[in-house]
mmCIF file of the N, C-alpha and C atoms, coordinates in Angstrom:
data_MODEL
# 
_entry.id   MODEL 
# 
loop_
_atom_site.group_PDB 
_atom_site.id 
_atom_site.type_symbol 
_atom_site.label_atom_id 
_atom_site.label_alt_id 
_atom_site.label_comp_id 
_atom_site.label_asym_id 
_atom_site.label_entity_id 
_atom_site.label_seq_id 
_atom_site.pdbx_PDB_ins_code 
_atom_site.Cartn_x 
_atom_site.Cartn_y 
_atom_site.Cartn_z 
_atom_site.occupancy 
_atom_site.B_iso_or_equiv 
_atom_site.pdbx_formal_charge 
_atom_site.auth_seq_id 
_atom_site.auth_comp_id 
_atom_site.auth_asym_id 
_atom_site.auth_atom_id 
_atom_site.pdbx_PDB_model_num 
ATOM 1   N N  . MET A 1 1  ? 0.566   -1.172 0.051   1.00 0.00 ? 1  MET A N  1 
ATOM 2   C CA . MET A 1 1  ? 0.130   -0.263 -0.113  1.00 0.00 ? 1  MET A CA 1 
ATOM 3   C C  . MET A 1 1  ? 1.290   1.288  0.280   1.00 0.00 ? 1  MET A C  1 
ATOM 4   N N  . GLU A 1 2  ? 0.818   2.143  -0.967  1.00 0.00 ? 2  GLU A N  1 
ATOM 5   C CA . GLU A 1 2  ? 1.008   2.837  -0.942  1.00 0.00 ? 2  GLU A CA 1 
ATOM 6   C C  . GLU A 1 2  ? 0.640   4.144  0.249   1.00 0.00 ? 2  GLU A C  1 
ATOM 7   N N  . TYR A 1 3  ? 1.207   5.392  0.699   1.00 0.00 ? 3  TYR A N  1 
ATOM 8   C CA . TYR A 1 3  ? 1.197   6.676  1.229   1.00 0.00 ? 3  TYR A CA 1 
ATOM 9   C C  . TYR A 1 3  ? 1.836   7.454  0.869   1.00 0.00 ? 3  TYR A C  1 
ATOM 10  N N  . TRP A 1 4  ? 1.787   8.854  1.617   1.00 0.00 ? 4  TRP A N  1 
ATOM 11  C CA . TRP A 1 4  ? 2.637   9.581  1.642   1.00 0.00 ? 4  TRP A CA 1 
ATOM 12  C C  . TRP A 1 4  ? 2.339   10.302 2.960   1.00 0.00 ? 4  TRP A C  1 
ATOM 13  N N  . LEU A 1 5  ? 3.330   11.428 3.700   1.00 0.00 ? 5  LEU A N  1 
ATOM 14  C CA . LEU A 1 5  ? 2.844   12.340 3.875   1.00 0.00 ? 5  LEU A CA 1 
ATOM 15  C C  . LEU A 1 5  ? 2.663   13.702 3.076   1.00 0.00 ? 5  LEU A C  1 
ATOM 16  N N  . GLU A 1 6  ? 2.370   14.673 4.095   1.00 0.00 ? 6  GLU A N  1 
ATOM 17  C CA . GLU A 1 6  ? 2.419   16.007 3.396   1.00 0.00 ? 6  GLU A CA 1 
ATOM 18  C C  . GLU A 1 6  ? 2.851   17.225 4.483   1.00 0.00 ? 6  GLU A C  1 
ATOM 19  N N  . PRO A 1 7  ? 3.068   17.768 4.291   1.00 0.00 ? 7  PRO A N  1 
ATOM 20  C CA . PRO A 1 7  ? 3.752   18.638 4.089   1.00 0.00 ? 7  PRO A CA 1 
ATOM 21  C C  . PRO A 1 7  ? 3.185   19.645 5.338   1.00 0.00 ? 7  PRO A C  1 
ATOM 22  N N  . ASP A 1 8  ? 3.102   19.860 6.131   1.00 0.00 ? 8  ASP A N  1 
ATOM 23  C CA . ASP A 1 8  ? 2.340   21.077 7.323   1.00 0.00 ? 8  ASP A CA 1 
ATOM 24  C C  . ASP A 1 8  ? 1.499   22.335 6.531   1.00 0.00 ? 8  ASP A C  1 
ATOM 25  N N  . GLU A 1 9  ? 3.075   23.254 6.002   1.00 0.00 ? 9  GLU A N  1 
ATOM 26  C CA . GLU A 1 9  ? 2.278   24.442 4.890   1.00 0.00 ? 9  GLU A CA 1 
ATOM 27  C C  . GLU A 1 9  ? 1.214   23.084 4.446   1.00 0.00 ? 9  GLU A C  1 
ATOM 28  N N  . LEU A 1 10 ? 0.694   22.277 3.640   1.00 0.00 ? 10 LEU A N  1 
ATOM 29  C CA . LEU A 1 10 ? -0.013  22.256 2.132   1.00 0.00 ? 10 LEU A CA 1 
ATOM 30  C C  . LEU A 1 10 ? -0.863  22.119 3.699   1.00 0.00 ? 10 LEU A C  1 
ATOM 31  N N  . ALA A 1 11 ? -1.231  20.704 4.890   1.00 0.00 ? 11 ALA A N  1 
ATOM 32  C CA . ALA A 1 11 ? -2.730  20.921 5.371   1.00 0.00 ? 11 ALA A CA 1 
ATOM 33  C C  . ALA A 1 11 ? -2.272  22.356 6.039   1.00 0.00 ? 11 ALA A C  1 
ATOM 34  N N  . ALA A 1 12 ? -1.683  23.032 6.339   1.00 0.00 ? 12 ALA A N  1 
ATOM 35  C CA . ALA A 1 12 ? -2.351  24.858 6.405   1.00 0.00 ? 12 ALA A CA 1 
ATOM 36  C C  . ALA A 1 12 ? -2.811  25.363 5.368   1.00 0.00 ? 12 ALA A C  1 
ATOM 37  N N  . LEU A 1 13 ? -2.752  25.442 4.377   1.00 0.00 ? 13 LEU A N  1 
ATOM 38  C CA . LEU A 1 13 ? -3.261  26.020 3.155   1.00 0.00 ? 13 LEU A CA 1 
ATOM 39  C C  . LEU A 1 13 ? -3.595  25.234 2.645   1.00 0.00 ? 13 LEU A C  1 
ATOM 40  N N  . ARG A 1 14 ? -4.866  24.235 2.720   1.00 0.00 ? 14 ARG A N  1 
ATOM 41  C CA . ARG A 1 14 ? -6.289  23.610 2.803   1.00 0.00 ? 14 ARG A CA 1 
ATOM 42  C C  . ARG A 1 14 ? -7.227  24.404 3.077   1.00 0.00 ? 14 ARG A C  1 
ATOM 43  N N  . ARG A 1 15 ? -6.982  24.228 4.957   1.00 0.00 ? 15 ARG A N  1 
ATOM 44  C CA . ARG A 1 15 ? -7.309  25.185 6.605   1.00 0.00 ? 15 ARG A CA 1 
ATOM 45  C C  . ARG A 1 15 ? -7.646  27.038 5.689   1.00 0.00 ? 15 ARG A C  1 
ATOM 46  N N  . GLU A 1 16 ? -6.629  26.967 5.780   1.00 0.00 ? 16 GLU A N  1 
ATOM 47  C CA . GLU A 1 16 ? -6.908  28.656 5.548   1.00 0.00 ? 16 GLU A CA 1 
ATOM 48  C C  . GLU A 1 16 ? -7.843  28.347 4.030   1.00 0.00 ? 16 GLU A C  1 
ATOM 49  N N  . VAL A 1 17 ? -8.013  27.976 2.868   1.00 0.00 ? 17 VAL A N  1 
ATOM 50  C CA . VAL A 1 17 ? -9.015  27.711 1.233   1.00 0.00 ? 17 VAL A CA 1 
ATOM 51  C C  . VAL A 1 17 ? -10.337 26.916 1.936   1.00 0.00 ? 17 VAL A C  1 
ATOM 52  N N  . GLY A 1 18 ? -10.515 26.455 3.345   1.00 0.00 ? 18 GLY A N  1 
ATOM 53  C CA . GLY A 1 18 ? -11.675 26.225 3.729   1.00 0.00 ? 18 GLY A CA 1 
ATOM 54  C C  . GLY A 1 18 ? -11.800 24.936 2.961   1.00 0.00 ? 18 GLY A C  1 
ATOM 55  N N  . ALA A 1 19 ? -10.415 23.499 2.415   1.00 0.00 ? 19 ALA A N  1 
ATOM 56  C CA . ALA A 1 19 ? -10.796 22.501 1.667   1.00 0.00 ? 19 ALA A CA 1 
ATOM 57  C C  . ALA A 1 19 ? -11.803 21.275 2.853   1.00 0.00 ? 19 ALA A C  1 
ATOM 58  N N  . ASP A 1 20 ? -12.203 20.471 2.290   1.00 0.00 ? 20 ASP A N  1 
ATOM 59  C CA . ASP A 1 20 ? -12.717 18.883 3.256   1.00 0.00 ? 20 ASP A CA 1 
ATOM 60  C C  . ASP A 1 20 ? -11.213 18.019 3.217   1.00 0.00 ? 20 ASP A C  1 
ATOM 61  N N  . PRO A 1 21 ? -10.400 18.540 4.614   1.00 0.00 ? 21 PRO A N  1 
ATOM 62  C CA . PRO A 1 21 ? -9.738  17.600 4.645   1.00 0.00 ? 21 PRO A CA 1 
ATOM 63  C C  . PRO A 1 21 ? -9.794  15.731 3.856   1.00 0.00 ? 21 PRO A C  1 
ATOM 64  N N  . TYR A 1 22 ? -10.620 15.094 4.344   1.00 0.00 ? 22 TYR A N  1 
ATOM 65  C CA . TYR A 1 22 ? -11.381 14.034 3.875   1.00 0.00 ? 22 TYR A CA 1 
ATOM 66  C C  . TYR A 1 22 ? -11.461 13.626 2.970   1.00 0.00 ? 22 TYR A C  1 
ATOM 67  N N  . TRP A 1 23 ? -11.647 15.094 2.165   1.00 0.00 ? 23 TRP A N  1 
ATOM 68  C CA . TRP A 1 23 ? -12.108 14.462 0.927   1.00 0.00 ? 23 TRP A CA 1 
ATOM 69  C C  . TRP A 1 23 ? -11.510 13.371 -0.245  1.00 0.00 ? 23 TRP A C  1 
ATOM 70  N N  . VAL A 1 24 ? -12.398 12.823 -0.741  1.00 0.00 ? 24 VAL A N  1 
ATOM 71  C CA . VAL A 1 24 ? -11.546 11.245 -1.079  1.00 0.00 ? 24 VAL A CA 1 
ATOM 72  C C  . VAL A 1 24 ? -11.285 11.505 -2.783  1.00 0.00 ? 24 VAL A C  1 
ATOM 73  N N  . PRO A 1 25 ? -10.540 11.839 -3.807  1.00 0.00 ? 25 PRO A N  1 
ATOM 74  C CA . PRO A 1 25 ? -10.916 11.613 -5.184  1.00 0.00 ? 25 PRO A CA 1 
ATOM 75  C C  . PRO A 1 25 ? -12.015 10.588 -5.575  1.00 0.00 ? 25 PRO A C  1 
ATOM 76  N N  . PRO A 1 26 ? -12.348 10.904 -7.086  1.00 0.00 ? 26 PRO A N  1 
ATOM 77  C CA . PRO A 1 26 ? -12.876 10.300 -7.431  1.00 0.00 ? 26 PRO A CA 1 
ATOM 78  C C  . PRO A 1 26 ? -12.704 8.993  -8.158  1.00 0.00 ? 26 PRO A C  1 
ATOM 79  N N  . GLY A 1 27 ? -13.456 7.465  -8.633  1.00 0.00 ? 27 GLY A N  1 
ATOM 80  C CA . GLY A 1 27 ? -12.855 6.586  -8.511  1.00 0.00 ? 27 GLY A CA 1 
ATOM 81  C C  . GLY A 1 27 ? -12.820 6.623  -10.073 1.00 0.00 ? 27 GLY A C  1 
ATOM 82  N N  . TRP A 1 28 ? -11.294 6.214  -10.710 1.00 0.00 ? 28 TRP A N  1 
ATOM 83  C CA . TRP A 1 28 ? -10.561 5.590  -12.476 1.00 0.00 ? 28 TRP A CA 1 
ATOM 84  C C  . TRP A 1 28 ? -11.433 4.743  -12.738 1.00 0.00 ? 28 TRP A C  1 
ATOM 85  N N  . LYS A 1 29 ? -11.602 4.015  -11.957 1.00 0.00 ? 29 LYS A N  1 
ATOM 86  C CA . LYS A 1 29 ? -11.757 2.959  -12.896 1.00 0.00 ? 29 LYS A CA 1 
ATOM 87  C C  . LYS A 1 29 ? -13.471 2.562  -13.344 1.00 0.00 ? 29 LYS A C  1 
ATOM 88  N N  . ARG A 1 30 ? -13.707 1.814  -14.389 1.00 0.00 ? 30 ARG A N  1 
ATOM 89  C CA . ARG A 1 30 ? -14.950 2.401  -15.290 1.00 0.00 ? 30 ARG A CA 1 
ATOM 90  C C  . ARG A 1 30 ? -15.856 1.150  -14.340 1.00 0.00 ? 30 ARG A C  1 
ATOM 91  N N  . GLY A 1 31 ? -17.177 2.183  -14.048 1.00 0.00 ? 31 GLY A N  1 
ATOM 92  C CA . GLY A 1 31 ? -17.718 1.366  -13.409 1.00 0.00 ? 31 GLY A CA 1 
ATOM 93  C C  . GLY A 1 31 ? -17.495 2.796  -11.780 1.00 0.00 ? 31 GLY A C  1 
ATOM 94  N N  . ASP A 1 32 ? -17.126 3.213  -11.568 1.00 0.00 ? 32 ASP A N  1 
ATOM 95  C CA . ASP A 1 32 ? -16.015 3.788  -9.491  1.00 0.00 ? 32 ASP A CA 1 
ATOM 96  C C  . ASP A 1 32 ? -17.954 4.377  -9.537  1.00 0.00 ? 32 ASP A C  1 
ATOM 97  N N  . PRO A 1 33 ? -18.440 4.522  -9.021  1.00 0.00 ? 33 PRO A N  1 
ATOM 98  C CA . PRO A 1 33 ? -18.980 5.936  -9.054  1.00 0.00 ? 33 PRO A CA 1 
ATOM 99  C C  . PRO A 1 33 ? -18.270 8.225  -9.183  1.00 0.00 ? 33 PRO A C  1 
ATOM 100 N N  . VAL A 1 34 ? -18.835 8.773  -9.686  1.00 0.00 ? 34 VAL A N  1 
ATOM 101 C CA . VAL A 1 34 ? -18.039 9.483  -9.511  1.00 0.00 ? 34 VAL A CA 1 
ATOM 102 C C  . VAL A 1 34 ? -17.811 10.358 -8.440  1.00 0.00 ? 34 VAL A C  1 
ATOM 103 N N  . SER A 1 35 ? -18.851 10.466 -7.490  1.00 0.00 ? 35 SER A N  1 
ATOM 104 C CA . SER A 1 35 ? -18.012 11.335 -6.248  1.00 0.00 ? 35 SER A CA 1 
ATOM 105 C C  . SER A 1 35 ? -18.833 9.712  -4.897  1.00 0.00 ? 35 SER A C  1 
ATOM 106 N N  . ALA A 1 36 ? -17.994 10.132 -4.442  1.00 0.00 ? 36 ALA A N  1 
ATOM 107 C CA . ALA A 1 36 ? -18.314 9.535  -3.597  1.00 0.00 ? 36 ALA A CA 1 
ATOM 108 C C  . ALA A 1 36 ? -19.913 9.611  -2.300  1.00 0.00 ? 36 ALA A C  1 
ATOM 109 N N  . ASP A 1 37 ? -19.555 11.111 -2.335  1.00 0.00 ? 37 ASP A N  1 
ATOM 110 C CA . ASP A 1 37 ? -20.811 10.867 -2.307  1.00 0.00 ? 37 ASP A CA 1 
ATOM 111 C C  . ASP A 1 37 ? -22.426 12.181 -2.775  1.00 0.00 ? 37 ASP A C  1 
ATOM 112 N N  . GLY A 1 38 ? -22.326 11.553 -3.575  1.00 0.00 ? 38 GLY A N  1 
ATOM 113 C CA . GLY A 1 38 ? -22.788 11.893 -4.673  1.00 0.00 ? 38 GLY A CA 1 
ATOM 114 C C  . GLY A 1 38 ? -24.374 11.004 -5.145  1.00 0.00 ? 38 GLY A C  1 
ATOM 115 N N  . TYR A 1 39 ? -24.489 9.570  -3.965  1.00 0.00 ? 39 TYR A N  1 
ATOM 116 C CA . TYR A 1 39 ? -25.639 9.352  -3.763  1.00 0.00 ? 39 TYR A CA 1 
ATOM 117 C C  . TYR A 1 39 ? -25.473 10.177 -2.158  1.00 0.00 ? 39 TYR A C  1 
ATOM 118 N N  . ALA A 1 40 ? -25.109 10.212 -1.800  1.00 0.00 ? 40 ALA A N  1 
ATOM 119 C CA . ALA A 1 40 ? -25.489 11.656 -0.298  1.00 0.00 ? 40 ALA A CA 1 
ATOM 120 C C  . ALA A 1 40 ? -25.779 12.887 -0.122  1.00 0.00 ? 40 ALA A C  1 
ATOM 121 N N  . LEU A 1 41 ? -25.967 13.037 -1.824  1.00 0.00 ? 41 LEU A N  1 
ATOM 122 C CA . LEU A 1 41 ? -25.896 14.780 -1.807  1.00 0.00 ? 41 LEU A CA 1 
ATOM 123 C C  . LEU A 1 41 ? -27.657 13.744 -2.504  1.00 0.00 ? 41 LEU A C  1 
ATOM 124 N N  . LYS A 1 42 ? -27.444 13.909 -3.552  1.00 0.00 ? 42 LYS A N  1 
ATOM 125 C CA . LYS A 1 42 ? -29.292 13.302 -4.787  1.00 0.00 ? 42 LYS A CA 1 
ATOM 126 C C  . LYS A 1 42 ? -30.159 12.595 -3.457  1.00 0.00 ? 42 LYS A C  1 
ATOM 127 N N  . ALA A 1 43 ? -29.742 12.464 -1.292  1.00 0.00 ? 43 ALA A N  1 
ATOM 128 C CA . ALA A 1 43 ? -30.058 11.818 -1.034  1.00 0.00 ? 43 ALA A CA 1 
ATOM 129 C C  . ALA A 1 43 ? -30.669 14.091 -0.225  1.00 0.00 ? 43 ALA A C  1 
ATOM 130 N N  . LYS A 1 44 ? -30.447 14.359 0.303   1.00 0.00 ? 44 LYS A N  1 
ATOM 131 C CA . LYS A 1 44 ? -30.415 15.329 0.515   1.00 0.00 ? 44 LYS A CA 1 
ATOM 132 C C  . LYS A 1 44 ? -31.563 17.136 0.515   1.00 0.00 ? 44 LYS A C  1 
ATOM 133 N N  . MET A 1 45 ? -31.184 16.621 -1.603  1.00 0.00 ? 45 MET A N  1 
ATOM 134 C CA . MET A 1 45 ? -31.737 17.405 -2.636  1.00 0.00 ? 45 MET A CA 1 
ATOM 135 C C  . MET A 1 45 ? -33.196 16.862 -2.210  1.00 0.00 ? 45 MET A C  1 
ATOM 136 N N  . GLN A 1 46 ? -33.294 15.034 -2.714  1.00 0.00 ? 46 GLN A N  1 
ATOM 137 C CA . GLN A 1 46 ? -35.000 15.039 -2.042  1.00 0.00 ? 46 GLN A CA 1 
ATOM 138 C C  . GLN A 1 46 ? -35.104 15.860 -0.953  1.00 0.00 ? 46 GLN A C  1 
ATOM 139 N N  . VAL A 1 47 ? -34.013 15.602 0.256   1.00 0.00 ? 47 VAL A N  1 
ATOM 140 C CA . VAL A 1 47 ? -35.121 15.512 1.205   1.00 0.00 ? 47 VAL A CA 1 
ATOM 141 C C  . VAL A 1 47 ? -35.646 17.129 1.254   1.00 0.00 ? 47 VAL A C  1 
ATOM 142 N N  . GLU A 1 48 ? -34.799 17.493 1.107   1.00 0.00 ? 48 GLU A N  1 
ATOM 143 C CA . GLU A 1 48 ? -35.174 19.370 1.341   1.00 0.00 ? 48 GLU A CA 1 
ATOM 144 C C  . GLU A 1 48 ? -36.296 19.803 0.413   1.00 0.00 ? 48 GLU A C  1 
ATOM 145 N N  . GLU A 1 49 ? -36.052 19.309 -0.908  1.00 0.00 ? 49 GLU A N  1 
ATOM 146 C CA . GLU A 1 49 ? -37.669 18.734 -1.917  1.00 0.00 ? 49 GLU A CA 1 
ATOM 147 C C  . GLU A 1 49 ? -39.319 18.920 -1.145  1.00 0.00 ? 49 GLU A C  1 
ATOM 148 N N  . LEU A 1 50 ? -38.596 16.976 -0.912  1.00 0.00 ? 50 LEU A N  1 
ATOM 149 C CA . LEU A 1 50 ? -40.126 17.450 -0.085  1.00 0.00 ? 50 LEU A CA 1 
ATOM 150 C C  . LEU A 1 50 ? -40.169 18.058 1.372   1.00 0.00 ? 50 LEU A C  1 
ATOM 151 N N  . SER A 1 51 ? -38.926 17.896 2.218   1.00 0.00 ? 51 SER A N  1 
ATOM 152 C CA . SER A 1 51 ? -39.600 19.723 2.998   1.00 0.00 ? 51 SER A CA 1 
ATOM 153 C C  . SER A 1 51 ? -40.185 20.625 2.774   1.00 0.00 ? 51 SER A C  1 
ATOM 154 N N  . LYS A 1 52 ? -40.551 21.384 1.491   1.00 0.00 ? 52 LYS A N  1 
ATOM 155 C CA . LYS A 1 52 ? -40.716 22.068 1.231   1.00 0.00 ? 52 LYS A CA 1 
ATOM 156 C C  . LYS A 1 52 ? -42.306 21.865 0.670   1.00 0.00 ? 52 LYS A C  1 
ATOM 157 N N  . GLU A 1 53 ? -42.494 20.233 -0.327  1.00 0.00 ? 53 GLU A N  1 
ATOM 158 C CA . GLU A 1 53 ? -43.887 20.150 -0.826  1.00 0.00 ? 53 GLU A CA 1 
ATOM 159 C C  . GLU A 1 53 ? -44.627 20.425 0.692   1.00 0.00 ? 53 GLU A C  1 
ATOM 160 N N  . LEU A 1 54 ? -44.158 19.542 1.966   1.00 0.00 ? 54 LEU A N  1 
ATOM 161 C CA . LEU A 1 54 ? -44.629 19.677 2.983   1.00 0.00 ? 54 LEU A CA 1 
ATOM 162 C C  . LEU A 1 54 ? -44.434 20.258 3.778   1.00 0.00 ? 54 LEU A C  1 
ATOM 163 N N  . ALA A 1 55 ? -44.956 21.439 4.143   1.00 0.00 ? 55 ALA A N  1 
ATOM 164 C CA . ALA A 1 55 ? -44.305 22.999 4.113   1.00 0.00 ? 55 ALA A CA 1 
ATOM 165 C C  . ALA A 1 55 ? -45.294 23.283 2.937   1.00 0.00 ? 55 ALA A C  1 
ATOM 166 N N  . GLY A 1 56 ? -45.612 22.931 2.720   1.00 0.00 ? 56 GLY A N  1 
ATOM 167 C CA . GLY A 1 56 ? -46.889 22.855 1.758   1.00 0.00 ? 56 GLY A CA 1 
ATOM 168 C C  . GLY A 1 56 ? -48.335 23.386 1.848   1.00 0.00 ? 56 GLY A C  1 
ATOM 169 N N  . VAL A 1 57 ? -47.591 21.053 1.991   1.00 0.00 ? 57 VAL A N  1 
ATOM 170 C CA . VAL A 1 57 ? -49.736 21.143 2.750   1.00 0.00 ? 57 VAL A CA 1 
ATOM 171 C C  . VAL A 1 57 ? -49.478 21.131 4.492   1.00 0.00 ? 57 VAL A C  1 
ATOM 172 N N  . LYS A 1 58 ? -48.970 21.302 4.995   1.00 0.00 ? 58 LYS A N  1 
ATOM 173 C CA . LYS A 1 58 ? -49.292 22.200 6.361   1.00 0.00 ? 58 LYS A CA 1 
ATOM 174 C C  . LYS A 1 58 ? -49.723 23.386 6.109   1.00 0.00 ? 58 LYS A C  1 
ATOM 175 N N  . SER A 1 59 ? -49.065 23.880 5.266   1.00 0.00 ? 59 SER A N  1 
ATOM 176 C CA . SER A 1 59 ? -49.689 25.335 5.587   1.00 0.00 ? 59 SER A CA 1 
ATOM 177 C C  . SER A 1 59 ? -51.727 25.839 4.358   1.00 0.00 ? 59 SER A C  1 
ATOM 178 N N  . TYR A 1 60 ? -51.342 24.845 4.173   1.00 0.00 ? 60 TYR A N  1 
ATOM 179 C CA . TYR A 1 60 ? -52.821 24.193 3.408   1.00 0.00 ? 60 TYR A CA 1 
ATOM 180 C C  . TYR A 1 60 ? -53.678 23.903 3.887   1.00 0.00 ? 60 TYR A C  1 
ATOM 181 N N  . SER A 1 61 ? -54.176 23.040 4.828   1.00 0.00 ? 61 SER A N  1 
ATOM 182 C CA . SER A 1 61 ? -54.603 22.218 5.228   1.00 0.00 ? 61 SER A CA 1 
ATOM 183 C C  . SER A 1 61 ? -54.528 22.559 7.058   1.00 0.00 ? 61 SER A C  1 
ATOM 184 N N  . THR A 1 62 ? -53.214 24.361 7.116   1.00 0.00 ? 62 THR A N  1 
ATOM 185 C CA . THR A 1 62 ? -53.879 25.171 7.416   1.00 0.00 ? 62 THR A CA 1 
ATOM 186 C C  . THR A 1 62 ? -54.747 26.052 7.527   1.00 0.00 ? 62 THR A C  1 
ATOM 187 N N  . GLU A 1 63 ? -54.529 26.206 6.305   1.00 0.00 ? 63 GLU A N  1 
ATOM 188 C CA . GLU A 1 63 ? -55.921 27.314 6.070   1.00 0.00 ? 63 GLU A CA 1 
ATOM 189 C C  . GLU A 1 63 ? -57.394 26.838 5.861   1.00 0.00 ? 63 GLU A C  1 
ATOM 190 N N  . LEU A 1 64 ? -57.117 24.754 5.420   1.00 0.00 ? 64 LEU A N  1 
ATOM 191 C CA . LEU A 1 64 ? -58.878 24.570 4.384   1.00 0.00 ? 64 LEU A CA 1 
ATOM 192 C C  . LEU A 1 64 ? -59.679 24.596 6.478   1.00 0.00 ? 64 LEU A C  1 
ATOM 193 N N  . GLN A 1 65 ? -58.358 23.940 6.782   1.00 0.00 ? 65 GLN A N  1 
ATOM 194 C CA . GLN A 1 65 ? -58.340 24.482 8.403   1.00 0.00 ? 65 GLN A CA 1 
ATOM 195 C C  . GLN A 1 65 ? -59.295 25.892 9.225   1.00 0.00 ? 65 GLN A C  1 
ATOM 196 N N  . TYR A 1 66 ? -58.574 27.293 9.228   1.00 0.00 ? 66 TYR A N  1 
ATOM 197 C CA . TYR A 1 66 ? -58.849 28.620 9.246   1.00 0.00 ? 66 TYR A CA 1 
ATOM 198 C C  . TYR A 1 66 ? -60.564 28.676 8.269   1.00 0.00 ? 66 TYR A C  1 
ATOM 199 N N  . ARG A 1 67 ? -59.733 27.569 7.335   1.00 0.00 ? 67 ARG A N  1 
ATOM 200 C CA . ARG A 1 67 ? -61.427 28.598 6.215   1.00 0.00 ? 67 ARG A CA 1 
ATOM 201 C C  . ARG A 1 67 ? -62.730 28.214 6.367   1.00 0.00 ? 67 ARG A C  1 
ATOM 202 N N  . SER A 1 68 ? -62.771 26.662 7.493   1.00 0.00 ? 68 SER A N  1 
ATOM 203 C CA . SER A 1 68 ? -63.931 26.074 7.711   1.00 0.00 ? 68 SER A CA 1 
ATOM 204 C C  . SER A 1 68 ? -64.226 26.706 9.250   1.00 0.00 ? 68 SER A C  1 
ATOM 205 N N  . THR A 1 69 ? -63.505 27.281 9.803   1.00 0.00 ? 69 THR A N  1 
ATOM 206 C CA . THR A 1 69 ? -63.969 28.107 11.449  1.00 0.00 ? 69 THR A CA 1 
ATOM 207 C C  . THR A 1 69 ? -64.366 28.330 11.293  1.00 0.00 ? 69 THR A C  1 
ATOM 208 N N  . ALA A 1 70 ? -64.258 29.851 9.421   1.00 0.00 ? 70 ALA A N  1 
ATOM 209 C CA . ALA A 1 70 ? -64.803 30.923 9.987   1.00 0.00 ? 70 ALA A CA 1 
ATOM 210 C C  . ALA A 1 70 ? -66.176 30.678 9.738   1.00 0.00 ? 70 ALA A C  1 
# 
């Protein structure tokens, strides 16, 4: 297994620019995912979309409830 140690200056530079120290480059072999976090990002976007839809449904149900009592 190959490994290498990076100089402290490089680690400091990464910290300074806000780069993720745990970032793993994408796979280079055929069939490897483009990004290790690609699936998580897609799931996060779906959750955000569902949250917006749920907020709309809640406001609509509140509006209907208000109309029925008025």
